C-alpha positions as CSV (number, residue, x, y, z in Angstrom):
1,M,46.0,-26.5,15.3
2,R,47.4,-25.4,18.7
3,T,48.4,-22.0,17.7
4,T,45.9,-20.7,15.2
5,F,44.2,-18.0,17.3
6,A,41.4,-15.5,16.5
7,A,43.4,-12.5,15.1
8,R,41.5,-9.2,15.2
9,E,44.2,-6.6,15.1
10,F,46.3,-6.3,12.0
11,T,49.4,-4.4,10.9
12,D,49.4,-2.3,7.7
13,D,51.2,-5.1,5.8
14,P,49.5,-6.2,2.6
15,L,48.3,-9.7,2.0
16,P,49.5,-10.3,-1.5
17,D,47.4,-12.2,-4.1
18,D,50.1,-14.9,-4.6
19,V,50.1,-15.7,-0.8
20,L,46.3,-15.6,-0.5
21,G,46.1,-17.8,-3.6
22,Q,48.4,-20.4,-2.0
23,I,46.3,-20.3,1.1
24,L,43.1,-20.8,-0.8
25,D,44.7,-23.5,-3.0
26,N,45.5,-25.6,0.0
27,A,42.2,-24.9,1.8
28,R,40.0,-26.2,-1.0
29,F,40.8,-29.7,0.0
30,A,38.5,-29.5,3.0
31,P,35.8,-32.1,3.1
32,T,32.2,-31.4,2.2
33,G,29.0,-33.4,2.4
34,G,28.8,-35.7,-0.5
35,N,31.9,-33.9,-1.9
36,R,29.6,-31.4,-3.5
37,Q,31.9,-28.5,-2.9
38,G,29.2,-25.9,-2.8
39,A,31.1,-23.1,-1.0
40,H,32.0,-19.8,-2.7
41,I,34.3,-17.1,-1.5
42,V,34.2,-13.4,-2.4
43,V,37.7,-11.7,-2.0
44,V,37.0,-8.1,-0.8
45,R,39.6,-5.5,-0.9
46,D,37.6,-2.4,-1.6
47,P,37.6,-0.1,1.6
48,G,34.0,0.9,1.0
49,T,32.7,-2.5,0.7
50,K,34.7,-3.6,3.8
51,Y,33.2,-0.7,5.7
52,R,29.6,-1.6,4.6
53,L,30.1,-5.2,5.6
54,S,31.2,-4.0,9.1
55,E,28.1,-1.7,9.2
56,L,25.8,-4.6,8.4
57,G,27.1,-6.5,11.4
58,E,26.3,-3.7,13.8
59,P,22.7,-4.6,14.7
60,T,23.8,-8.1,15.6
61,V,26.7,-6.7,17.7
62,R,24.3,-4.4,19.6
63,R,22.2,-7.3,20.7
64,Y,25.3,-9.4,21.4
65,V,26.8,-6.7,23.8
66,A,23.4,-5.9,25.3
67,Q,22.8,-9.5,26.2
68,K,26.3,-9.9,27.6
69,K,25.7,-6.9,29.9
70,A,22.4,-8.4,31.0
71,G,24.1,-11.7,32.0
72,E,22.6,-13.6,29.1
73,S,24.1,-16.0,26.6
74,P,24.0,-13.9,23.4
75,W,22.0,-15.3,20.5
76,N,21.4,-18.5,22.2
77,P,18.6,-20.7,20.6
78,V,17.7,-22.4,23.9
79,R,17.5,-19.2,26.1
80,P,15.7,-16.4,24.1
81,C,16.8,-12.8,24.5
82,A,14.9,-10.9,27.2
83,V,16.6,-7.5,26.7
84,A,14.2,-4.8,25.5
85,Q,14.7,-3.7,22.0
86,D,15.2,0.0,22.9
87,V,18.0,-1.1,25.2
88,I,19.6,-3.0,22.3
89,D,19.1,-0.1,20.0
90,A,20.9,2.3,22.5
91,T,23.9,0.0,23.0
92,R,27.2,1.2,21.6
93,V,29.1,-0.9,19.1
94,P,32.6,-1.5,20.3
95,D,35.4,-0.8,17.8
96,S,36.7,-4.4,18.4
97,F,33.7,-5.8,16.5
98,V,34.0,-3.6,13.4
99,E,37.6,-2.5,13.1
100,P,38.9,-6.0,12.1
101,I,36.7,-5.9,8.9
102,R,37.6,-2.3,8.2
103,R,41.3,-2.5,8.7
104,A,42.2,-6.0,7.4
105,P,43.8,-5.9,4.0
106,V,41.5,-8.7,2.8
107,V,38.0,-9.8,3.8
108,L,36.7,-13.1,2.6
109,V,32.9,-13.5,2.5
110,V,32.1,-17.1,2.4
111,S,28.8,-18.6,1.4
112,V,27.4,-22.0,0.6
113,D,24.9,-23.1,-1.9
114,L,22.0,-24.7,-0.1
115,S,20.9,-26.5,-3.2
116,V,23.8,-28.9,-2.9
117,V,24.2,-29.4,0.9
118,A,22.9,-32.4,2.8
119,A,21.0,-31.0,5.8
120,V,20.0,-34.3,7.3
121,D,18.9,-32.5,10.5
122,Q,16.4,-30.2,8.7
123,D,13.4,-32.0,10.1
124,L,14.5,-31.9,13.7
125,N,12.9,-29.4,16.1
126,R,16.2,-27.4,16.6
127,V,18.6,-25.1,15.0
128,G,20.2,-26.8,12.0
129,L,23.9,-27.7,12.2
130,V,24.9,-30.3,9.9
131,S,25.0,-28.3,6.6
132,G,27.7,-26.2,8.2
133,A,29.9,-29.3,7.7
134,S,30.0,-28.4,4.0
135,V,31.6,-24.9,4.5
136,Y,33.3,-24.4,7.9
137,P,36.0,-26.9,7.5
138,L,37.0,-24.8,4.4
139,V,36.9,-21.7,6.5
140,W,39.1,-23.4,9.2
141,N,41.5,-24.6,6.6
142,I,41.9,-21.0,5.4
143,L,42.8,-19.9,9.0
144,L,45.3,-22.7,9.4
145,G,46.8,-21.8,6.1
146,A,47.0,-18.1,7.0
147,R,48.6,-19.1,10.3
148,Q,51.3,-21.1,8.5
149,A,52.0,-18.1,6.2
150,G,52.5,-15.7,9.0
151,F,49.0,-14.1,8.7
152,G,45.8,-14.7,10.6
153,G,42.1,-13.8,10.9
154,T,38.9,-14.8,12.6
155,I,35.4,-16.2,11.7
156,T,32.8,-13.5,12.1
157,S,29.1,-14.1,11.7
158,M,27.6,-10.7,12.9
159,A,26.5,-9.8,9.3
160,V,24.6,-13.1,8.8
161,P,21.2,-11.9,10.1
162,Q,21.5,-9.1,7.5
163,E,22.1,-11.8,4.8
164,G,19.7,-10.1,2.3
165,E,21.6,-6.8,2.4
166,V,24.8,-8.7,2.0
167,R,23.3,-10.5,-0.9
168,D,22.5,-7.3,-2.6
169,L,25.9,-5.8,-1.8
170,L,27.9,-8.7,-3.3
171,G,25.4,-10.3,-5.7
172,L,25.2,-13.5,-3.9
173,P,22.6,-16.0,-5.6
174,E,19.4,-16.6,-3.9
175,T,20.4,-20.2,-3.1
176,H,23.5,-19.2,-1.3
177,A,23.5,-18.8,2.5
178,L,26.0,-16.5,4.1
179,A,28.4,-18.5,6.4
180,A,31.1,-16.2,7.5
181,V,32.9,-12.9,7.0
182,V,36.6,-13.6,7.5
183,P,39.0,-10.6,7.9
184,L,42.7,-11.7,7.0
185,G,46.0,-9.8,7.6
186,R,49.3,-9.9,9.5
187,P,48.5,-10.0,13.2
188,V,50.0,-7.2,15.4
189,R,50.9,-10.1,17.8
190,Q,51.4,-13.7,17.1
191,L,50.0,-15.8,20.0
192,T,51.5,-19.2,20.7
193,K,49.6,-20.4,23.7
194,L,45.8,-20.7,23.6
195,R,43.4,-21.5,26.4
196,R,41.0,-24.5,25.8
197,H,39.3,-27.1,27.9
198,P,41.3,-30.2,28.5
199,V,40.2,-33.4,26.7
200,D,38.8,-35.1,29.9
201,E,36.4,-32.2,30.4
202,F,34.5,-32.8,27.1
203,V,35.2,-36.3,26.0
204,T,33.7,-39.4,27.7
205,R,33.6,-43.2,27.0
206,E,30.8,-45.0,25.6
207,R,28.0,-42.6,26.8
208,F,27.5,-38.8,27.3
209,D,27.5,-39.5,31.1
210,G,30.3,-42.0,30.7
211,L,33.8,-41.8,32.3
212,P,36.0,-39.1,31.2
213,F,38.4,-40.1,28.4
214,T,41.9,-40.1,29.8
215,V,45.2,-41.8,28.6
């Protein structure tokens, strides 16, 4: 947990099916709401399909980069985008956003069946989060397992706004929501020290405004 980093640069080493199979076999024990296990993973090795998946993420990347340049928090549901569409359309897509998907030996496309998730926050006046508990623990288990096996990857979501086109590309059922596109491979570098906020900066006792949790 302390060394599983977001790997975006990969060597030319393959990720064999037997290794990937072991990673997935362990990852499947992730929890899901009601133990409904509604996630599905498409294993993509075809170069053309990987390239198309990277292309489908480009409109999202353009807005992300344009908002960052404008000092905004990209894709934030509380603070809407104020960058003009023509500026977004003219923004260059950095290679770092598309190359991981194009170069990784394996790309996993993870979806979840909305007909079996328990979205208990669906009636709240905000972006829904709870249904993600039925798919993202699985994705994180995959990354943990990949790290243990000497491989790595990252959770990408840039293709999600183009879910319909991904659905057509891969034949996803209408009830399945695209959750993540995960490139996997052997990282060029294996990081061992990550930067994260210390516990007492985001954990409090008894209330949100309570005393920091320290031991």
